[in-house]
N, C-alpha and C positions, 0 to 999 in steps of 0.2 A: 304477471304476480304481487300480488299486494304483500310488501314487507314489513314487517318491526324489526326493529333491531337493541338493543339493550346493548350497550359498548361500557363496560367496566376500565377500561384499558386508561380513562382518563386523558387531558390534554395536556398533560405535560409528563415527560420522562418514559415513555411509552412512543415515540413518535413511529419508530419502523412498524410495529403491532399493530398502528392504528390503519396504518398503511394497508397493512394484508385486508383488513376487513375492508376499506374503502375500495379498493382493487376487487377483492368477493364482490362488493356491491354493486360495483360499476361489468362484472362481468352480467348480470344476473337483468341489469339496464331496466328496473322496473321503473313503470311511469307512477307506481305510487308507495313511495314507502317514508319509513317514520324514525330517525336514529336517535334514539335518545342517551344523552350524555348521563349516567349514573353520578353523577357529580352535580349534576343541576336538579335535580328530583327530591323532594322530602319523601321518606317512603320508611314508615315506623314498622320495629318487630310486629312479627305475624304473634295474635294472642294463640292462635289452635284452637281457637273457638268450636271448631266442627266437633271436637274433640269432646265437649259438655254434652251431658245427657239431656236429650231435651232440644239441642237446640236445633234451631227452624232458622234457614235462610232468608236475608231478607235480600235476596241477591246481589246483594251490593259488600264492600268491608265495613264493617263496623268501626276500621280506626279512618279517621278524619283526616287523612294526608293522599297523597298524588296520585296516589295506586284506581281509587275511584274514577279521577276525570281516565285514567288510558283504558280500564275496561274495555270500552265499549272499539276500541281502536284494535287492542290485543286480537279481539275476539274474531276481527272482520280480516284478519288479517290473516293469508295464505302460509305462509312463513316467517316462524320466530328464529331470531336469531340469536345466541346471546356470546358476546366477545368476553371474554376475560382474563388477567396475568392468575398461573398458577404456580402454585410452590406446596409442595408436600409439606413443607417445615412448617407451613401458617395455616390457617383455617381461609378459609372462602365463603364466613359464613354471612354474606351481604349475597352474594348469588345467591346461597340456601336460602334466605329469606324470601329473596324474589320468588324465586321458584314455590315456596310456601303462599303464598302472597296471591297466589293466580287461582286457592280456594275458589275465592266466590264465582268464578266464572264455568266451574266445572260440572258435568251433566253425569249422572246416573247412565243416562242414555249412553255414553261415549265408550263404556265396558259391554254393548253389545255388540256380537262380532256381524251383527247382522248391518250394523252401521258404515255409510264408507268413512273414510279417512277424512278428518275436517281440516286436513293441514301437514305442513312438515316442519320440521325442527334441525336446526344445526347449532353447534358450538363452535367456538376458535378459542383455540387458547396458544399462550406462549408462555413458556418457562425457564430458568436458569439452568436448570437441571440436564443432563446428556442423555437419559432414555425416555423416550413416549409410555412407556412402560407405567410411569405413576401416575397419568393418568385414567390407570384402569379402574380405580373405583368412580371416580367424576362421569368417565365414560359408562357405568350402570346406573349411574345416578340418570342421568340424560336418558338414557333408554328406554326406563323408568319411568321418566316423568311424559316423553311423548307416546307413548302408552297409554298411562292415567290418562289423557287428551284427546286424547283418541287421535293422535296426529302419527305421521312416521319418521321415523328418526331418520335421515336423510345426509346426513355423517356426520364428521368434524373435521377441522382443518388447527393440524396441532403443531406446533414447531416449541421441539424442546431447543436446549442449549442457546440459546438466545439471549442472553446476560448481552444488558448496553456495550460494555468493552470489547467482545467478544464480537459481536457484529459491528463496531466501527471499524477494528482494526484487522478483523482476518478473515469475515466473508467475504468480500470484495464482489467478485462476479455472483456469487453463491443468492445472492439477494434478489438480483436481477431477476434470478431463475422461480424464485420464492415466491415476488411481487405476479410476475406473470404467472402463474400453477393457481395463486388464489382469484385472479381473475377468467384463469381458464375454471375452478373450479364453480365458480358461479354459472356463468355459460350453458358448461355440462350437464348442472342442477335441472338450470329450465327446461334444456333439450329432452335427458336419460330420467330427470325427476328424483336425481341421486347423483351425490358427487363420485365418480369412478376411483376405484381403487389408486388406479398406477398416478390419478393428479394426488392422492393424498399421502401416499407416500414421496414423490419429490417434495410437496413440501415438508415434512419430515426429515427426508433422508438426512444423513451425517455428514456435516461439512468439516469440523474440525475433529480431525484424528485423536484420539487418544491411549497413549501409552501405559502400560498395566503398570503399575505400582506394585515395586518387588524387595519386601522386605528384607533387611540384611537380620543373621541370625547375632 
């Protein structure tokens, strides 16, 4: 399986998140995989050229940045992986901009139901919020994205309540279980074509119990 992964976790400050991504890719054991650290590439903001009346695609992006060199590799990859930190209180516009910049490789034939799937999409994300329900909007966004590019949405690896202080001081053995489950997710994706729900649940399961807040009258 040829894999192309976009890593927004960065090189510093998200060590545990990067290990989840690395273990997932290790489980896939792909002979040909490409991981792009998004801190190392220059990607301009999408100009939404396709919204212009009379626009004709030149089959490449009009922006002169690093995306044009990546398009051939992206198109030829069976699996697209998007890995990023998420916070409901902040924007993830860099991720959204990347998705917008895929437009030059869009094919109208992709929406033809008779066309076989051209590959799979997975996203991996960690956040400090307690409940993975905050991912509902971005989950829908990636499912729609996969559909537009005639790809199967193969699952989302989500790890809520992953603030660095909590992970360092209170996760203990749970962190090892999460890492192992991420590797299992990769191997099962290859075997079954998707990530099983029980593995997804293991990775996102509650580690730190939260006591209800009671306000005195």
